[in-house]
N, CA and C of each residue as an Amber inpcrd file, in Angstrom:
protein
   462
  -3.8290000  22.7720000 -18.4080000  -4.3150000  23.2940000 -17.1450000
  -5.3380000  24.3880000 -17.4140000  -6.0820000  24.6960000 -16.4110000
  -7.0610000  25.7660000 -16.5420000  -6.5200000  27.0330000 -15.8800000
  -7.1420000  28.1400000 -16.1800000  -6.7420000  29.4050000 -15.5890000
  -6.8820000  29.3580000 -14.0690000  -7.9710000  28.7810000 -13.5970000
  -8.1630000  28.6960000 -12.1450000  -7.0700000  27.8630000 -11.4820000
  -6.6800000  26.7740000 -12.1160000  -5.6290000  25.9290000 -11.5650000
  -4.2990000  26.6790000 -11.5320000  -3.9760000  27.3410000 -12.6270000
  -2.7260000  28.1070000 -12.6870000  -2.7440000  29.2620000 -11.6850000
  -3.8970000  29.9160000 -11.5470000  -4.0010000  31.0350000 -10.6170000
  -3.8300000  30.5540000  -9.1760000  -4.3740000  29.3790000  -8.8930000
  -4.1930000  28.8000000  -7.5650000  -2.7100000  28.5170000  -7.3070000
  -2.0360000  27.9800000  -8.3150000  -0.5960000  27.7360000  -8.1960000
   0.1640000  29.0580000  -8.0380000  -0.2880000  30.0880000  -8.7350000
   0.3250000  31.4000000  -8.5940000   0.2210000  31.8880000  -7.1500000
  -0.9330000  31.6820000  -6.5440000  -1.1020000  32.0550000  -5.1360000
  -0.0990000  31.3450000  -4.2440000   0.1230000  30.0650000  -4.5090000
   1.1120000  29.3120000  -3.7250000   2.5150000  29.8860000  -3.9110000
   2.8530000  30.2130000  -5.1530000   4.1750000  30.7610000  -5.4380000
   4.3530000  32.1440000  -4.8170000   3.3170000  32.9540000  -4.8600000
   3.3830000  34.2830000  -4.2420000   3.5380000  34.1510000  -2.7300000
   2.8880000  33.1520000  -2.1490000   3.0600000  32.9190000  -0.7100000
   4.5090000  32.5650000  -0.3790000   5.1660000  31.8100000  -1.2630000
   6.5860000  31.4930000  -1.0530000   7.4520000  32.7460000  -1.1670000
   7.1250000  33.6010000  -2.1300000   7.8410000  34.8800000  -2.2530000
   7.6630000  35.6800000  -0.9690000   6.4400000  35.7250000  -0.4630000
   6.1570000  36.4870000   0.7560000   6.9430000  35.9320000   1.9440000
   7.0340000  34.6210000   2.0580000   7.7860000  34.0170000   3.1630000
   9.2700000  34.3660000   3.0560000   9.8150000  34.2920000   1.8500000
  11.2270000  34.6610000   1.6530000  11.4390000  36.1390000   1.9570000
  10.4830000  36.9570000   1.5510000  10.6140000  38.4030000   1.7750000
  10.5530000  38.7210000   3.2670000   9.6630000  38.0290000   4.0020000
   9.5960000  38.2420000   5.4530000  10.9250000  37.8690000   6.1100000
  11.5300000  36.7780000   5.6710000  12.8300000  36.3790000   6.2150000
  13.8800000  37.4400000   5.9120000  13.8160000  38.0200000   4.7220000
  14.7570000  39.0760000   4.3570000  14.5280000  40.3250000   5.2100000
  13.2700000  40.6430000   5.4680000  12.9520000  41.7790000   6.3430000
  13.5650000  41.5840000   7.7280000  13.4350000  40.3870000   8.2500000
  14.0030000  40.0900000   9.5660000  15.5110000  40.2460000   9.5310000
  16.1170000  39.7750000   8.4570000  17.5700000  39.8840000   8.3180000
  18.0260000  41.3380000   8.3190000  17.3620000  42.1830000   7.5430000
  17.8200000  43.5730000   7.4440000  17.4230000  44.4180000   8.6460000
  16.3360000  44.0580000   9.3030000  15.8470000  44.8980000  10.3950000
  16.2710000  44.4030000  11.7770000  16.2660000  43.0970000  11.9740000
  16.4810000  42.5780000  13.3180000  17.7990000  41.8400000  13.5070000
  18.3320000  41.2640000  12.4440000  19.5550000  40.4700000  12.5730000
  20.8260000  41.2730000  12.3440000  20.6730000  42.5470000  12.0550000
  21.8470000  43.3970000  11.8380000  22.6730000  43.4690000  13.1140000
  23.9720000  43.5470000  12.9680000  24.8140000  43.7350000  14.1570000
  24.4700000  45.0470000  14.8610000  24.5950000  45.0290000  16.1550000
  24.3010000  46.2310000  16.9370000  25.4880000  47.1820000  16.8510000
  25.2680000  48.3810000  17.2360000  26.3310000  49.3780000  17.2160000
  26.1710000  50.3070000  16.0390000  27.2700000  50.8700000  15.6350000
  27.2730000  51.8440000  14.5450000  26.7950000  51.1690000  13.2640000
  25.7840000  51.7230000  12.6440000  25.2450000  51.1700000  11.4140000
  26.0430000  51.6030000  10.2030000  25.7470000  50.9530000   9.1070000
  26.3880000  51.2900000   7.8430000  25.3490000  51.8960000   6.9180000
  25.7240000  52.9490000   6.2200000  24.7870000  53.6040000   5.3000000
  24.2850000  52.6230000   4.2480000  25.1790000  51.7600000   3.7380000
  24.7770000  50.7810000   2.7160000  23.7410000  49.8160000   3.2780000
  23.9230000  49.3880000   4.5160000  22.9660000  48.4750000   5.1510000
  21.6430000  49.1850000   5.4110000  21.7260000  50.4480000   5.8190000
  20.5030000  51.2240000   6.0280000  19.7190000  51.3600000   4.7290000
  20.4320000  51.6080000   3.6430000  19.7710000  51.7430000   2.3450000
  19.0990000  50.4330000   1.9420000  19.7870000  49.3150000   2.0980000
  19.2010000  48.0240000   1.7400000  17.9850000  47.7160000   2.6110000
  18.0600000  48.0560000   3.8760000  16.9130000  47.8450000   4.7620000
  15.7100000  48.6520000   4.2720000  15.9570000  49.8740000   3.8610000
  14.8860000  50.7310000   3.3440000  14.2760000  50.1450000   2.0680000
  15.1330000  49.6580000   1.1730000  14.6730000  49.0630000  -0.0780000
  13.7960000  47.8470000   0.2040000  14.2400000  46.9990000   1.1220000
  13.4830000  45.7860000   1.4480000  12.1630000  46.1480000   2.1210000
  12.2050000  47.0390000   3.0920000  10.9680000  47.4010000   3.7850000
   9.9800000  48.0810000   2.8410000  10.4760000  48.8610000   1.8860000
   9.5930000  49.4850000   0.8970000   8.9690000  48.4400000  -0.0290000
   9.6620000  47.3420000  -0.2600000   9.1450000  46.2790000  -1.1250000
   8.0280000  45.4640000  -0.5060000   7.8360000  45.6160000   0.7800000
   6.7910000  44.8630000   1.4650000   5.4130000  45.1730000   0.8920000
   5.1920000  46.3950000   0.4900000   3.9050000  46.7660000  -0.1030000
   3.6190000  45.9990000  -1.3790000   4.6410000  45.7860000  -2.1880000
   4.4640000  45.0220000  -3.4230000   4.1380000  43.5670000  -3.1230000
   4.8230000  43.0090000  -2.1320000   4.5610000  41.6200000  -1.7440000
   3.1290000  41.4930000  -1.2210000   2.7130000  42.4320000  -0.3960000
   1.3580000  42.3920000   0.1650000   0.2940000  42.5370000  -0.9200000
   0.5350000  43.4040000  -1.8910000  -0.4340000  43.5880000  -2.9770000
  -0.5910000  42.3050000  -3.7880000   0.5090000  41.6500000  -4.1050000
   0.4460000  40.3870000  -4.8580000  -0.2530000  39.3100000  -4.0370000
   0.0340000  39.2670000  -2.7570000  -0.5940000  38.2630000  -1.8830000
  -2.1010000  38.4720000  -1.8230000  -2.5270000  39.7140000  -1.6210000
  -3.9660000  40.0050000  -1.5730000  -4.6430000  39.6550000  -2.8970000
  -3.9960000  40.0020000  -3.9930000  -4.5930000  39.7730000  -5.3170000
  -4.7970000  38.2850000  -5.5920000  -3.8860000  37.4570000  -5.1190000
  -4.0010000  36.0200000  -5.4050000  -4.8690000  35.2850000  -4.4030000
  -5.3520000  35.9610000  -3.3840000  -6.2330000  35.3200000  -2.4080000
  -7.6890000  35.3310000  -2.8500000  -8.0300000  36.1940000  -3.7760000
  -9.4050000  36.2820000  -4.2630000  -9.5930000  35.4520000  -5.5070000
 -10.7370000  35.6230000  -6.1330000 -10.9910000  34.8830000  -7.3800000
 -10.1460000  35.4340000  -8.5230000  -9.9320000  34.5930000  -9.5040000
  -9.1510000  35.0180000 -10.6640000  -9.9430000  36.0690000 -11.4470000
  -9.2530000  37.1300000 -11.8170000  -9.8670000  38.2070000 -12.6020000
  -8.7460000  38.9470000 -13.3230000  -9.1420000  39.7450000 -14.2900000
  -8.1540000  40.5510000 -15.0000000  -7.4340000  41.4800000 -14.0320000
  -8.1660000  42.0560000 -13.0990000  -7.5560000  42.9680000 -12.1250000
  -6.5730000  42.2280000 -11.2200000  -6.9390000  41.0310000 -10.7870000
  -6.0400000  40.2470000  -9.9300000  -4.7660000  39.8730000 -10.6820000
  -4.9180000  39.4790000 -11.9460000  -3.7430000  39.1540000 -12.7580000
  -2.8520000  40.3750000 -12.9520000  -3.4680000  41.5040000 -13.2420000
  -2.7080000  42.7320000 -13.4550000  -1.9880000  43.1660000 -12.1830000
  -2.6840000  43.1670000 -11.0700000  -2.0780000  43.5740000  -9.8000000
  -0.9110000  42.6650000  -9.4500000  -1.1090000  41.3640000  -9.6130000
  -0.0460000  40.4160000  -9.2920000   1.1490000  40.6070000 -10.2130000
   0.8930000  40.7030000 -11.5130000   1.9870000  40.8750000 -12.4700000
   2.7430000  42.1800000 -12.2080000   2.0250000  43.2550000 -11.9660000
   2.6640000  44.5490000 -11.6980000   3.5010000  44.4940000 -10.4250000
   2.9620000  43.8720000  -9.3980000   3.6790000  43.7660000  -8.1280000
   4.9350000  42.9190000  -8.2670000   4.8230000  41.7980000  -8.9800000
   5.9950000  40.9440000  -9.1930000   7.0530000  41.6650000 -10.0260000
   6.6190000  42.4260000 -11.0150000   7.5600000  43.1800000 -11.8440000
   8.2980000  44.2330000 -11.0120000   7.5620000  44.9630000 -10.1990000
   8.1900000  45.9800000  -9.3540000   9.1430000  45.3390000  -8.3490000
   8.7540000  44.2010000  -7.8190000   9.6180000  43.4980000  -6.8730000
  10.8840000  42.9980000  -7.5710000  10.7450000  42.4830000  -8.7890000
  11.9160000  42.0430000  -9.5610000  12.8680000  43.2100000  -9.7980000
  12.3250000  44.3430000 -10.1630000  13.1660000  45.5200000 -10.3940000
  13.8720000  45.9490000  -9.1140000  13.1650000  45.8530000  -8.0140000
  13.7420000  46.2110000  -6.7100000  14.8930000  45.2570000  -6.3580000
  14.6360000  43.9640000  -6.5120000  15.6480000  42.9660000  -6.1620000
  16.8670000  43.0900000  -7.0660000  16.6380000  43.0870000  -8.3710000
  17.7600000  43.1010000  -9.3060000  18.4340000  44.4630000  -9.4080000
  17.6430000  45.5130000  -9.4060000  18.2020000  46.8430000  -9.6170000
  18.7740000  47.5010000  -8.3830000  18.1670000  47.2530000  -7.2230000
  18.5910000  47.9710000  -6.0330000  19.3150000  47.1030000  -5.0020000
  19.2080000  45.8010000  -5.1360000  19.8450000  44.9240000  -4.1450000
  20.9150000  44.0120000  -4.7280000  20.6850000  43.4870000  -5.9260000
  21.6190000  42.5210000  -6.4970000  22.4790000  43.0930000  -7.6210000
  22.2950000  44.3480000  -7.9250000  23.0990000  44.9590000  -8.9950000
  24.5630000  45.0430000  -8.5620000  25.4280000  45.2010000  -9.5300000
  26.8530000  45.3400000  -9.2230000  27.0910000  46.5110000  -8.2750000
  26.4180000  47.5930000  -8.5360000  26.5740000  48.7900000  -7.7030000
  26.1890000  48.5050000  -6.2490000  25.0410000  47.8630000  -6.0380000
  24.5750000  47.5850000  -4.6780000  25.4870000  46.5910000  -3.9680000
  25.8600000  45.5270000  -4.6660000  26.6940000  44.4900000  -4.0520000
  28.0750000  45.0440000  -3.7240000  28.6750000  45.7370000  -4.6690000
  30.0200000  46.2720000  -4.4120000  29.9860000  47.3200000  -3.3040000
  28.9220000  48.0970000  -3.2420000  28.7920000  49.0830000  -2.1690000
  28.7210000  48.4400000  -0.8010000  27.9620000  47.3620000  -0.7040000
  27.8580000  46.6710000   0.5780000  29.1790000  45.9850000   0.9290000
  29.8190000  45.3770000  -0.0560000  31.1080000  44.7150000   0.2120000
  32.1680000  45.7180000   0.6640000  32.1860000  46.8880000   0.0350000
  33.1120000  47.9320000   0.4690000  32.8000000  48.3910000   1.8840000
  31.5170000  48.4840000   2.1950000  31.1140000  48.9650000   3.5180000
  31.4980000  47.9940000   4.6300000  31.4180000  46.7010000   4.3750000
  31.7130000  45.7290000   5.4340000  33.1890000  45.3310000   5.4550000
  33.9380000  45.6960000   4.4170000  35.3660000  45.3700000   4.3740000
  36.0780000  46.0200000   5.5570000  36.7960000  45.2280000   6.2930000
  37.5240000  45.7420000   7.4470000  36.6790000  45.8980000   8.6950000
  35.4030000  45.5780000   8.5980000  34.5200000  45.6450000   9.7780000
  34.5980000  44.3370000  10.5570000  33.8950000  44.3200000  11.6700000
  33.8390000  43.1220000  12.4940000  33.2510000  41.9640000  11.6920000
  33.5780000  40.7650000  12.1230000  33.0920000  39.5510000  11.4740000
  31.5580000  39.5370000  11.4250000  30.9220000  40.1190000  12.4410000
  29.4510000  40.1410000  12.4640000  28.8830000  40.8130000  11.2190000
  29.4760000  41.9280000  10.8030000  28.9780000  42.6430000   9.6340000
  29.1930000  41.8470000   8.3620000  30.3580000  41.2130000   8.2370000
  30.6160000  40.4030000   7.0490000  29.6590000  39.2170000   6.9930000
  29.3910000  38.6050000   8.1490000  28.4340000  37.5010000   8.2120000
  27.0300000  37.9590000   7.8690000  26.6800000  39.1460000   8.3510000
  25.3550000  39.6870000   8.0480000  25.2030000  39.9320000   6.5490000
  26.2360000  40.4920000   5.9310000  26.1780000  40.7620000   4.4870000
  26.0300000  39.4600000   3.7050000  26.7510000  38.4360000   4.1180000
  26.6500000  37.1320000   3.4510000  25.2470000  36.5540000   3.6170000
  24.7130000  36.6590000   4.8170000  23.3590000  36.1720000   5.0880000
  22.3220000  36.9530000   4.2800000  22.5030000  38.2560000   4.1850000
  21.5780000  39.0930000   3.4200000  21.5670000  38.6610000   1.9590000
  22.7430000  38.4290000   1.3950000  22.8060000  38.0200000  -0.0130000
  22.2240000  36.6280000  -0.2240000  22.3910000  35.7440000   0.7400000
  21.7700000  34.4170000   0.6360000  20.2450000  34.5530000   0.6590000
  19.7450000  35.4410000   1.5090000  18.3030000  35.6960000   1.5540000
  17.7870000  36.2960000   0.2590000  18.5680000  37.1940000  -0.3280000
  18.1980000  37.7760000  -1.6220000  18.1440000  36.7050000  -2.6990000
  19.1060000  35.7870000  -2.6760000  19.1170000  34.7010000  -3.6580000
  17.8570000  33.8420000  -3.5240000  17.4330000  33.5820000  -2.2930000
  16.2070000  32.8150000  -2.0810000  14.9890000  33.5820000  -2.5950000
  14.9530000  34.8710000  -2.3400000  13.8440000  35.6940000  -2.8430000
  13.8320000  35.6920000  -4.3690000  14.9890000  35.8210000  -4.9740000
  15.0710000  35.8550000  -6.4370000  14.6020000  34.5330000  -7.0360000
  14.9700000  33.4170000  -6.4120000  14.5380000  32.1100000  -6.9130000
  13.0180000  31.9490000  -6.7760000  12.4730000  32.3480000  -5.6400000
  11.0200000  32.2690000  -5.4380000  10.2980000  33.1930000  -6.4090000
  10.8590000  34.3460000  -6.6320000  10.2680000  35.3060000  -7.5670000
  10.2750000  34.7540000  -8.9840000  11.3570000  34.0970000  -9.3870000
  11.4220000  33.4920000 -10.7200000  10.3480000  32.4290000 -10.8950000
  10.1300000  31.6180000  -9.8800000   9.0830000  30.5980000  -9.9540000
   7.7010000  31.2320000 -10.0850000   7.4740000  32.2830000  -9.3180000
   6.1850000  32.9800000  -9.4010000   5.9990000  33.6180000 -10.7710000
   7.0600000  34.1760000 -11.3170000   6.9760000  34.7920000 -12.6460000
   6.6600000  33.7410000 -13.7090000   7.2430000  32.5620000 -13.5870000
   6.9460000  31.4810000 -14.5320000   5.4640000  31.1230000 -14.5130000
   4.8950000  31.0110000 -13.3240000   3.4740000  30.6800000 -13.2040000
   2.6190000  31.8470000 -13.6880000   3.0750000  33.0750000 -13.4480000
   2.3420000  34.2520000 -13.9190000   2.2140000  34.2160000 -15.4380000
   3.2900000  33.8700000 -16.1180000   3.2540000  33.7770000 -17.5820000
   2.2640000  32.6940000 -18.0170000   2.2440000  31.5820000 -17.2980000
   1.2790000  30.5320000 -17.6480000  -0.1560000  31.0070000 -17.4230000
  -0.3740000  31.8050000 -16.3920000  -1.7120000  32.3710000 -16.1640000
  -2.1270000  33.2530000 -17.3310000  -1.2230000  34.0980000 -17.7870000
  -1.5400000  34.9700000 -18.9160000  -1.8330000  34.1470000 -20.1650000
  -1.0480000  33.0920000 -20.3760000  -1.2880000  32.2410000 -21.5490000
  -2.6880000  31.6330000 -21.4740000  -3.0480000  31.1180000 -20.3100000
  -4.3820000  30.5320000 -20.1420000  -5.4750000  31.5720000 -20.3560000
  -5.2660000  32.7770000 -19.8500000  -6.2630000  33.8410000 -20.0040000
  -6.4430000  34.2050000 -21.4710000  -5.3360000  34.3050000 -22.2000000
  -5.4170000  34.6560000 -23.6200000  -6.0560000  33.5150000 -24.4100000
  -5.6870000  32.2860000 -24.1090000  -6.3020000  31.1470000 -24.7970000
  -7.8100000  31.1060000 -24.5410000  -8.1970000  31.4010000 -23.3160000
  -9.6210000  31.4380000 -22.9830000 -10.3270000  32.5420000 -23.7620000
  -9.6910000  33.6980000 -23.8450000 -10.2800000  34.8130000 -24.5950000
 -10.3920000  34.4750000 -26.0800000  -9.3740000  33.8470000 -26.6180000
  -9.4210000  33.4490000 -28.0280000 -10.5140000  32.4090000 -28.2550000
 -10.6270000  31.4680000 -27.3480000 -11.6240000  30.4140000 -27.4600000
 -13.0300000  31.0050000 -27.4160000 -13.2220000  31.9710000 -26.5570000
 -14.5360000  32.5940000 -26.4150000 -14.7990000  33.6210000 -27.4990000
 -13.7910000  33.9090000 -28.3160000 -13.9740000  34.8980000 -29.3810000
 -14.0920000  36.3020000 -28.8760000 -13.3160000  36.6320000 -27.8750000
 -13.3920000  37.9630000 -27.2470000 -12.4960000  38.9910000 -27.9080000
 -11.9380000  38.6850000 -29.0410000 -11.1210000  39.6780000 -29.7360000
  -9.7120000  39.8020000 -29.2190000  -9.1960000  38.7720000 -28.6020000
  -7.8440000  38.8500000 -28.0540000  -6.7790000  38.8690000 -29.1420000
  -7.1630000  38.6010000 -30.3870000  -6.1630000  38.5580000 -31.4600000
  -6.0770000  39.8630000 -32.2260000  -6.6560000  40.9390000 -31.7060000
  -6.6240000  42.2130000 -32.4070000  -5.2430000  42.6270000 -32.7800000
């Protein structure tokens, strides 16, 4: 494949990440049960809403032509999003905190927590696919640099 082809595929994968992330935003912001909120749910909502900037940066970067800056912006954004998902939402600490918070609550809260985790799983799967294509983009870029004799083997 060529770098342009892989970059185009990366754009498609980033769009899937963005769609999953938007669904997660809706889940944490609009689908939450009404009434007294939970601190754990508030924290997760904040984490997800803060991650929107990373998703938007990756989306913008993949909409333009392929460049070193676009690759860097996309890779950095995907990395930060991965850290956010795994470290702040799917970690043992985050999951156990949310499970403790909804334990003994109304069925609505338990259902919301289950739905939130299903949405996170979808985001993580989409993110993994995008990361796979990102690695292929880097491989193509390095091969191109080596082919052109640009000193990529320093």
